[in-house]
N, C-alpha and C positions, 0 to 999 in steps of 0.2 A: 610868733615862732617860739618854740621852747628853747631851753638852754642847749648849747652845743655839746654833743656827746664827746667825751675825751677818754679814749682807752687808757692813756697813761695815768690820769687821775683816778680812774676806776680801779686800775690795778693797784695803785698805791693804797686806796681805801681797803681793798681786799687784803693786802699784806698786813695792814694795821689790825684789821679784825682777826685775821688768822693768827697773828702774834698773840693776841689776847687769848684765843682758844688754846694755843700751844703752851702758853705760860701758866694756865690755870693749875696744871698739875704740880707746879713748883711753888704755889702760893704759901705753903706751910714753912718755907725756909725763912728764917729771921733775917739773914743777910745774903740775899740772892747775888750770885755772881753775874757779871755782864753776860747778856744773852746774845748769841749769834744764830740766826736762822739759816738753814741750808735750803737754797732755792734751786729747783731744777726746771728748766724750760725745754721744750721740745727742740731738738736739733742743737746746733752750736751757734754761738753769737757771732754774726759776721762782724768783721773789723769796722765797717761803716756804722754799725749800731752801738759799738762799745762806748763812745762818749755819752750818748743819751742814756744807756744802761747804767753807766757809772754815776751819772748825775742823779738818776732816779734812786740809786742805792744810797747815795750820800744824803739826799733829801729824806728818805725813809729813816736813816740812822739819826739824823738831826731831830726829826719830829718824834721819834719813839725811844731813842737811846739804845736801839737794837741794831746789831750789825747784820749784814747779809753776806752769805758766802755762796757764790754761784757754783753749782756742781756742773761738771762738764757733760754736755749731752753729745749725741752723735748725729751727724747729718747723713742718715742712712734711711733704709726703707722703714715703713711703719712697724713691721714686726720686730726689727732690730731695736727700735726705740722702745717698744713695749717691753722687750726682754731686758734692756738696760734698766728701765724704770722699776720693774719687779725685782731685779737684783739689788738695786740701791735701797729699795724699801725694806728688804730683808736684812740690811746691815744695821738696823736699829738706829741708835743715836747718831751715827755718822751718815745716815741716809737723809733724804729730803724731808723737811718739815712742811714746805709749801711747794707745790709742783704744778706745772702746766701739763695737761694730758688731753688726749683726744676723747671726745664724748663717747666714742664707741668702746672705750676701755673701762668704763665705770663698773660694769658687772664683774670684770676680771679683777679689778683692784679694790673692790668695795671693802674687803676685809682690812685694808690698810687706810681707809678713808673715814674721817669723822663726820658726824652729822653737823652741817653748818647752819641749820635752821635757826638756832638761838642767836647767831652772830650776824645774820644777813636778812633780818626780817624786812627791812625797807627795800633792799635790792630784790628779794624774792617776790614781794608783792608788786613791784614795778614791772617784773618780767611777764606776769600773767600766767595763768595755769597751763596754757598750751606749751609755752616755752619751758617753764619750770619742771614740767613732767619729764622732760628729757634728761634731767639731772637727778631724778629720784630713783633710788634702789632700795627695795625692802622698806619703804616708808621713810627713808633718810635722804635728805638733800646732800649729796656727797661732793658736789662741785658747783661752782658759780661761773657763768661766762663773763669774761671781760670784753668780749666782742661777740656779736651774734651774726653768723653768716648764714644766709638762706640760699640753699641750692635750688635751682630751677632747671627744668628741662626745656630746651629749645629744639624745635623740630620744623621740618618743612612740610606744611600741609599739602603742597602740590604733589610731593613724592608719595605721601601717604595715600592720597586719592588715586594717584596713578597705579598703585599696587593694591588697590581695593580695600584700604583701611578707612573706616569712618571715624576713628578716634585715635588719639595718641596712646602709646603704651601705658598701661596702668600698673604693671609690675615689672620687676627686673627680668623675670623670665620672658615676659611678653616683649620687653625692649630688646632682649637678645635675639629672639626669633625674628621680629620684624626687621631689626637692623641688619641681621645676617642676610635675610632674603633681599632687601633693597641693595645692600652693599655688593652682594654677589652679582646681581643683575646689572647694576651701574658699572661695575668693573668690566663686565662682559661687553659693555658698549664702548670700552676703550678708556674709561676713567680709572686708571690704575691706582690713583691715590685716594679714591673715594673711601670714606670711612666715618666712624662716629668718634668724637673726641669729648674729653672732659677737660675744659679749659684748654691748656696747651698740650695735654698728654693724651695719647690714644686710649680710648675706653674700649673700643672693639676694633680689632684688626685681624680679620680671618684670612 
């Protein structure tokens, strides 16, 4: 069995490497002032996570001599989080140096993101090309995952067969068409709550 994966340790290594990248531009200073990194994570930090977050910040400061300042996120819809992230990035020095973002935002934010390839050679090679390709924009690796979540589609083969389908949906459009047909028919049979979900949230509710 290989070593146990630890998201916290991985995030700490990421912050150290990103500090090196962020500090390179100030190397010409003969007497650098103490450095504090601005860190933005998606959403707000729940009170139950504060002790672990503060402990991680203290550990990072002890190992690097660099302070961490947590920028306040918003516990809102994805679009609102993206809007806030773009606004903070436009603030220059007072904006985030290190940030947690959704992988779908990379193309939108690429102009504000640096190429991490020189700083994460080992992590990138361990991910494999199929995973790493998700974080490449215009030839630059602009983000590194500290956790990799794999989405899967679960479906009822019996319902697909009942409605004449010999394979699961292969595209989003096909999923919507098939789900809408099955859902409408099942509800007509009296199953008023029948629908398609993504985790705990409704994915299709017509």
